[in-house]
C-alpha positions as CSV (number, residue, x, y, z in Angstrom):
1,M,0.0,0.0,0.0
2,R,1.5,3.3,-1.1
3,D,-0.2,6.6,-0.1
4,V,1.7,9.7,-1.3
5,R,0.0,13.1,-0.9
6,L,0.7,16.8,-1.2
7,A,-1.3,18.5,1.5
8,H,-2.7,22.0,0.8
9,A,-4.1,22.4,4.3
10,A,-3.3,21.1,7.8
11,F,-3.5,17.3,8.4
12,E,-3.9,15.4,11.7
13,P,-0.8,13.1,12.1
14,A,-2.4,10.8,14.7
15,H,-5.4,10.2,12.5
16,E,-3.2,9.5,9.5
17,L,-1.0,7.1,11.4
18,Q,-4.0,5.2,12.8
19,R,-5.5,4.9,9.3
20,F,-2.1,3.7,7.9
21,G,-1.5,1.2,10.7
22,D,-5.0,-0.3,10.4
23,G,-4.2,-1.2,6.8
24,Q,-0.9,-2.9,7.6
25,D,0.2,-6.5,7.9
26,A,3.5,-5.4,9.3
27,G,5.7,-6.5,12.1
28,G,6.5,-2.8,12.8
29,I,5.8,0.7,11.6
30,V,8.4,3.5,11.8
31,S,7.3,7.0,11.4
32,F,8.7,10.5,11.3
33,L,6.8,13.7,11.9
34,G,8.4,17.0,10.9
35,K,6.9,20.1,12.5
36,V,7.6,23.8,12.2
37,R,9.9,24.8,15.0
38,A,10.4,28.1,16.6
39,E,14.0,28.9,17.5
40,G,14.6,31.0,20.5
41,G,15.7,34.7,20.7
42,D,15.8,37.0,17.7
43,N,15.6,34.1,15.3
44,S,12.2,32.9,16.4
45,V,10.3,31.6,13.4
46,T,6.8,33.0,13.2
47,A,5.9,31.4,9.9
48,L,7.3,28.9,7.4
49,E,6.3,28.8,3.7
50,L,6.9,25.9,1.4
51,R,6.5,26.5,-2.3
52,H,6.8,23.9,-5.0
53,Y,6.7,23.3,-8.7
54,A,3.3,21.6,-9.2
55,P,4.1,19.6,-12.4
56,L,6.9,17.8,-10.7
57,T,6.2,17.7,-7.0
58,L,3.6,14.9,-6.5
59,S,5.1,12.7,-9.3
60,G,8.6,13.2,-7.8
61,M,7.3,12.2,-4.4
62,D,5.7,9.1,-5.8
63,Q,8.9,8.2,-7.7
64,L,10.8,8.5,-4.4
65,A,8.4,6.2,-2.7
66,M,8.8,3.7,-5.5
67,R,12.6,3.8,-5.1
68,A,12.1,3.0,-1.4
69,E,9.7,0.1,-2.2
70,R,12.2,-1.4,-4.7
71,H,15.0,-1.3,-2.2
72,W,13.3,-2.4,1.1
73,R,10.7,-5.0,1.8
74,L,7.8,-2.7,2.8
75,T,4.2,-3.6,3.5
76,G,3.2,0.0,3.2
77,L,4.5,3.5,2.7
78,L,2.8,6.8,3.7
79,V,4.2,10.2,2.6
80,I,2.3,13.4,3.3
81,H,4.0,16.7,2.7
82,R,2.5,20.2,3.3
83,E,2.8,23.2,1.1
84,G,1.9,26.8,1.8
85,I,2.2,28.8,4.9
86,M,2.5,27.1,8.3
87,H,3.2,28.3,11.9
88,P,5.2,26.9,14.8
89,G,3.9,23.5,15.9
90,D,2.2,22.8,12.6
91,P,3.0,19.4,10.9
92,I,5.0,19.7,7.7
93,V,5.7,16.2,6.7
94,L,4.7,12.7,7.8
95,V,6.5,9.6,6.6
96,A,5.5,6.1,7.8
97,C,7.0,2.8,6.6
98,G,5.5,-0.6,7.5
99,A,7.6,-3.8,7.2
100,R,7.7,-7.3,8.5
101,H,11.1,-6.5,10.0
102,R,12.1,-3.3,11.7
103,R,15.4,-2.6,9.9
104,D,13.6,-2.2,6.5
105,A,11.1,0.2,8.1
106,F,13.7,2.3,9.8
107,E,16.0,2.5,6.8
108,A,13.3,3.3,4.3
109,C,11.8,6.0,6.5
110,D,15.3,7.6,6.9
111,F,15.9,7.4,3.1
112,V,12.7,9.1,2.2
113,M,13.2,11.9,4.8
114,D,16.8,12.5,3.7
115,H,15.6,13.0,0.2
116,L,12.6,15.1,1.1
117,K,14.9,17.3,3.3
118,S,17.7,17.9,0.8
119,E,16.7,16.9,-2.7
120,S,13.0,17.7,-3.3
121,W,10.7,19.9,-5.2
122,F,10.1,22.4,-2.4
123,W,11.6,25.9,-1.7
124,K,11.5,26.9,1.9
125,R,11.5,30.3,3.5
126,E,11.0,31.4,7.1
127,Q,9.6,34.5,8.7
128,T,11.4,36.0,11.7
129,A,11.4,39.4,13.3
130,Q,13.9,40.4,10.6
131,G,11.4,39.4,7.8
132,W,11.3,36.6,5.3
133,H,14.4,34.7,4.2
134,W,15.1,31.6,2.1
135,V,16.4,28.5,3.7
136,E,18.9,26.3,2.0
137,P,19.8,22.7,2.9
138,R,22.6,22.5,5.4
139,E,25.9,20.7,4.8
140,Q,24.7,17.9,7.2
141,D,21.6,17.5,5.1
142,R,23.8,16.9,2.0
143,D,26.0,14.5,3.9
144,D,22.9,12.5,5.1
145,L,21.7,12.3,1.5
146,S,25.1,11.0,0.3
147,R,24.6,7.8,2.3
148,W,22.0,6.6,-0.1
149,A,24.0,6.7,-3.4
150,D,23.6,3.0,-3.9
151,V,19.8,3.0,-3.7
152,G,18.4,2.9,-7.2
């Protein structure tokens, strides 16, 4: 079961995980929930905006999910990614991987998140007291992504 969605409005992670889990014949489910964080001090984020290139975004997310399914033995894969303007505490992304054995679920979830974080179809900007600014992937994000060079 593959469920890949681009969310144009808020989603409820607990509901989505419950729904995903109910449809699984898995020994384990690993999930990752990314939320808008507010950093302290003068750099406090008051809003986050994710823009995307519509003709490629959903198809690219689906191709990423298929790569994970080809490499790991998954019983299911859920990817929900928001676009638009969000605020601290709002869910941005939910990835869940079901598998008969935990290692496949952990690695597939990590793989999908590393790609969504560093090599995806989204442009991110944050609003702070100083105004809006674009956010680029960090060097650590690129290093994380390089671990998956052998996954076709």
